[in-house]
N, C-alpha and C positions, 0 to 999 in steps of 0.2 A: 610672247609673240601674239597670243590671242588678245591680250589686254590692249596692246598697241593698235591692233586692227579694229578692235571694238571702239576705242577712242576716236580713231580716224573716221570711222563710219558714223558714229553717234554725234560727235561734237558739231560737225557742219550742219546738222539738222536742227540743233537747238540754239546755237550762237546767233544766227541772223536775227532772231526775234528778241534777243537779249540786249542788243546794242543798236543804236541808230546807224544807218548806212554810211553817213558821212564820218562817223567816229571810226569805222572800220576801214573805209576807203582811203582816207588821208594818209595814215601811216603805211598802208600797203602800197599805195601809189608812189610813195617816195622811198619806202624802206627797201623795196626790191631794186630800184635803180641805185640806191646807196650801196647795195652789195657790190655793184660794179666798181664803185670807188675803192672798196676793200680789195677787190681782185686786182685792179690796176696797181695799187700800192704793194700788194703781195708779189706781183710779178717783178716789180722794181727791186724790192728787198731781196727776194730769193735769187734773182739773177746777179745781184751785187754780192751777196754772201757766198754763193757757190757758182762762180763763173765757169768752172771747168766741167760741170755736169753736162752729159750729153742730152740734148733736147731735140726731140723729133720735130717740133714746131719752132721755126725761126721767126723772130720778131724784127722786122725792118725798122730802122730808126729807133732803136731800143729805148733810150730815155725819153724821147719826144712823144711817142705814142701813148705810153701810160700817163705821162704828165698831162697831155691834152685830154685824156679820158677823165682824169681827176678834176681838171678845171671845167670841162664841159658838163660834168654832172654835179660837181661840188658847188659851183656858183649858184645855180638855181636852188639847190638844196639849202644853201646857207640863208636864203631869204624866207624860209618857212617860219611859221609862228612857233612860239615856245611850246604851246600845247601839243603840236604835232611832233616836235622833237621828244617831248616827254613820252608820248605814246610809242614812238620808235624805240626809245630806250627800254621801255617795259616789254616791248615785243622782242627785242634782241637779247634781253637779259638772260633767258635760258640758254642761249647759244654761246655765252661767254666762255673763254677757256678757263678750266678749273686749275687750281694750284697744282694738283697732281699731274694734269696734262702738261702744264708748263715745265714742271720738274723733269718729267720723262723726256720732253723734247730737248732739254739742255744736256741730258746725259748722252744722247746719241751724237 
């Protein structure tokens, strides 16, 4: 816990001087909205796989809203340079599901 807090406090103080602002801003400006694409796809997949689960939040026009969200964010994202996509992939690499996580999710 202490190490995680130390990294969280120390890294933002040193990283801005190590990289140019454009190199950090481009993937962040598109990576965060790209997470919304993942959320829209997840909503569609989970509601399709487990339709009988009680949900406190109802989504009107279920397949239309997530599809529109994917298109609304996915089209502008698809026009990015290759360099930006490479930076996003490097940024998201630590968040990928591990094989143990995927194996555990298939057991339940």
